N, C-alpha and C positions, 0 to 999 in steps of 0.2 A: 523531442517534445519540449514545449515551453513549460517553465515552472508554473505551478498552479497553487492556489490557496482557496479553500472552501470552508465556510463557517455555517453552512446549512446542513443539519443532520440528514435530511432526506436526499439532498443532492450528493452528499458524501457517499451514502450507501448505493445510490444509483450509479455513480462513477465506479466504485469498487466492484460492482456486479459485472462490469464490462472489462475488467482487468484479469488476465491470466498470466501466471508466472511459470516459466519452464526453466530448464537448465539445472545447475548444481545448487544445493541448499534448499531453501524454502521454495516449494512448488505448489501451485494450486490452479485449478481451472476456473475458479471464481474467487477473487480476493475478498469479496463481501462475506461469503460463507466462512472463509478462513478466519477473518477478523472476528466474526461473531463467535466462532468456535473458541477463540482466545478470550472471550468474555467482553468484547467491546460491542455492546448492543445499541448504544446511543451516542456515537461519536459526535463531538461538537466542533472539531477542527481537523482539517486535513491539509497537508502541504505535500507536494510531490515535485521532484526535480531530477535532473540528469536524464540519461538515455541508456536503456538496456536492450540490446538486440534480442534477448530471450524473454522479454516482457511484452505482452500483447494488450493493446487497447482496441476494443471493437474488432478483434480479429486481425489487426494490423501490427506488425512487429515494430520494435523500437519505442516501447512505452517508457514510462519513467523508471529510473533506477533506484530512487530513494523515496520511501513513503513514510511520513510522520503523521500519526493519528493520535488525537487527544480525546479522552473521555474523562472530563473533570480533572482529577489529580493523576490519572494513569496515562502513560504515553507508550505507544507501540511504534517501533521503528523497524522497517524492513529495508535493508540496504543491499545493493548489489551493483552490477555494472558489467561492462565487457571484460571477460576473463576473470571475474570474481565470483566466489561462492556467495549466494544470497543468504543473508543472516537476519535473524529476528532478535529484537531486544525489547523487553517490557520493563518500564520503570515507573516509580511513583514520585511525583513532585511533592515537596513539603506543603 
């Protein structure tokens, strides 16, 4: 997958709704619902990069491996990749 950056909240949620994460660690059939459950209701920026054979976009394997989502001062990062356990990190910027 090619790296992407999106700054439109509606487009971010639409893209996340089409991503499913399988494998070890963080798993979900709908990344948008997962992100909202973590409290990110109105994300303002998303970047995604890398390739993960256990991540799916529109039902196709090899979606992005690393997702960085920003909602004002909060940042959510989901990282994984081939042979890695997918992890979640939430931080606040100053």
